[in-house]
N, C-alpha and C positions, 0 to 999 in steps of 0.2 A: 451783809450778804456773803455767800460762799462764791468767790469768783472762779476758782479753779480747784479741781482735784487732779493731782498729777501722779499716776502710777510710776514708781521708781523703776528704772530698767533692771535693777538687780533683783527685783521681786519682793513680795511680802512687805511692801512699804508704800505709804501714800503721803504726798506732800499736799497740805491744804493751804490755800491762799484766801484770806478773808479780808473784807472791808467792812468796818463798822464804826459808827460814832457813839455807840452805846457806852454807858459807864462800865457795865459788866457784861461779859458774854460767857456762854457755856456751850461747849461742843461735845456731842456724844455720837456714838456709832452703833448702828444696828445692822442686822442682816436685811437686805432689801426685801426679802420675803416677809419680814415682820411688819406689823401694822405701824402707822405713824404713832410715836409715843405721845402720851398726854402730858407728861412732865419729863424734865431731863433726868429725873431720879427714878424712872420706872425700872422695874426688875428686868434684867437681861441686857441692859445698855452698857456699853463700854465708855467710860469717861475719858475724853481726849484732852480737854482743856477747860479751865474755869478761872476767870480773872478779868483784868482790864485788857482791852485790845491795844495793840501798838498803834501809834499815829500812822495814818495812811493805810498800810496793809499789814496784816498779821500772817506770818508763815508758821505753820505747825508741821511736825513730822510725826506720823503715826506708824509705829512698828510693833504694836502690841497684839501679838497672836493673830496676825492676818494670814489668810490662806490664799495662795494664788488661785485664780479662777473662780473664787467666790465673790458674789456681788454684795457690796456694802452700801449703806446709806448713812451720810453724815447729816446731823441735825444741829442747827444753830439757834440758840436762844439769845435774844438781846434784851437785857433788863427784865428777864423773866417771861418774855413773850417769844413763842416759836416764830422765827423770821424766815428761815430758809431750810430746805433739804435738798441734797444732791447725792447721786449715786455714782459708784465707780467700781471697777473690777481690777484688782492688782494682778500683775503678772510679770515674769522675767522676760526681757527682750534683748539683753546684752549679748554680744558676740565676741569671740576671742580674736585678737589681732596679733598675737605673740608669734615669735619664731622660737624654735627649739634648736639650739646650737648642736647639741649632741646628735640629734637626728640628721641634721644637715651634714655634719662631718662624717657620720657613719655611712650615709648613702654615697657621699663622694669618694670615700676610701674604698667602698665595695666596688663601685664602678671602675675606679682607677686601677685597683689590683687585678681585676679580671682583664682589663685592657692591657695592662703590662704583661700579663701571662700569655694571653691569646694573640695579641698583635705584635708585641715587642719581644716575646720569647723569654722574658725575665721570670725566673723560678718556674719555667715551663715544665719541669719534671714533677711538679706538684699539681697535677691536673684536677684533683678532687679537693684540694685544700684552698688556702688563701681566703677564708671566710672572715667576716668582721662581725663580732658579737658585742653585746653590752654586759656580758657576765664573764667571769674567769673560766678558762677551759677546764672541763672535767677530766679526771685522771684516766678513765677507761676508754672513752670513745672519741677523743679529739684527734683530728687530722692536722698535723703541723705542715707548714707554718700557718698560724692563725693570729689574727689581730683582735684585741679586745679594747673597748673604750668604757670608761666610767666617769660619771659626772662628779667632780670634786667640789665645785662651787657654782652657784647661780643666785646672785644677790642683786637686788635693784640698787642702783647707785645714783641715778639722776632722774627725778620725777618731773613729769610735765602734764599739762592739761590743755587740750585744744577744744574749743567750743565752735559749733557750726550751727548755722541757720535756725531760726525759730524763736519767736518771741517768748513762747512758753514751750518747754521741751526741746525739740531739736536733738541732734546727735552730739555727744561728747566722746573724745578719745582720752581715756585715762590710763596712765602707765608711765614707763620710762625706760632708760637704758639699764641693762643688766651687765654685771661683771661675771664672766663665765670662765671656769677652768675645767679642763677635761684631761684626765690621765689615761694615756694609751699605752698598750704593750703589744709588741710583736714577738710571738713565741716561736722559736725555731729549734730544730734538733741538731744543727751543727753551726759552727761559727761563720762559715762562708755564707750560708743562707741568711744569717743575721745581717751581714754586711749588705747583701743584695736587697734584703727587705728594707733596711734603713734607707738605702739610696732611693728605692722606688717610693717609699712613703714621703720622703722629702720632695721628690719631683711631683707627686700628686698634690701635695699641699701648695706648692708654688703654682702649678697649672690651674688650680681652682680658686685662686685669689679673686678673680672677677666673679665667679659663681658665688663665693661666700658673700661678696659685697652685694650682689643682686638679691641674695637671700636674707639680707638685713644684718649680716655679721660684719663688724668693722674691727680695725686694729687687731687683726688675726696674727698671732705669732706662735712660734713653737720652738722646742729644743729637744735634742736627742741625747741619750746616754746608753751605756751598755750595762747589763747585769746578768747573773747566772742563777739558776736553781738546780742544785745537784741532788735534791732529796725528794721532792714532791712526786715526780712522775716516774721514778725508777730508772731514769737515765738523765744525763745532763740536758738541761734546756737553756738555750742561749736567748736572751731577751733584749729587745730594743725598747728602752723606756722612752716614752714620748709625752711631753707636757705641752698642751695647747691652751692658749688663753685668747679671749676675744671679748668684744662688746656685742651683746644681743639686745633684744627688745621684748619686754613683757607689757602687754596692754590689752584693754578691752574697749570695744565701741559700745557706749551706752546709748542705745537707740531710743530717742525721745518719744514719749507717747503723751506728753502733756498738752491737752487741748481743752478748751472750754467744754463743760458737760451741761447737759440740759437740766433745768430745774424740775424736780419732781413736783407734781401738782399736790398741794396740801390744802387742807381746809382748816383755817384758823378761826376758832369760835371766840366771840367777844366775851 
């Protein structure tokens, strides 16, 4: 018999759980709208499995050209006799549980720079500047000082799997820790502004350590250095180089949908 048909949360995939004591079984798939096939070799059927069943239960994975939202019926033949038919509809149900370190750092720097200017009076003579972008500044319309951030690395380093409730299905969280590196730059038009910008960037990073932790970022560290660009912008640009590293998290919640499904009524002729 077909015990369970379990739609995989990632979509376009069905797990079949069978129990049979037959010597040979054959499993085929049809659209639910199609009539019950007379033989497992009828035209239009998708062959899923043919051979001896495993002792106890047999688990099969079907990923052959399934379409989410379409209803399919699986038919089980045991020793040449149609024994069971069950229907199921595949669909994606997983949800993202990741954090994005670049977004978190960008938002905290934006808030911190505005606070430093408006409340503390740091770089207060640049009322329309102090923006934070994730692209390099353009030559013609950039207002300095400006801070840019770019992702240098985001790679998964430690994987984990957590399973929660449910005999069949239930939720799983799949993913792991990520190793993240962000390259930042603070662009200024004079060396004194560069000093002030470096100091305020450092205090913003320190002040946000708790926020980073609550946002799922750990082992946050950073370093600063200075550089200059005398050519690109038609005037000297004094740059704060900032390197940020941390641990993030990339994961998805695989929302389980595996429940027993009702047997389709079939008529088996002797």
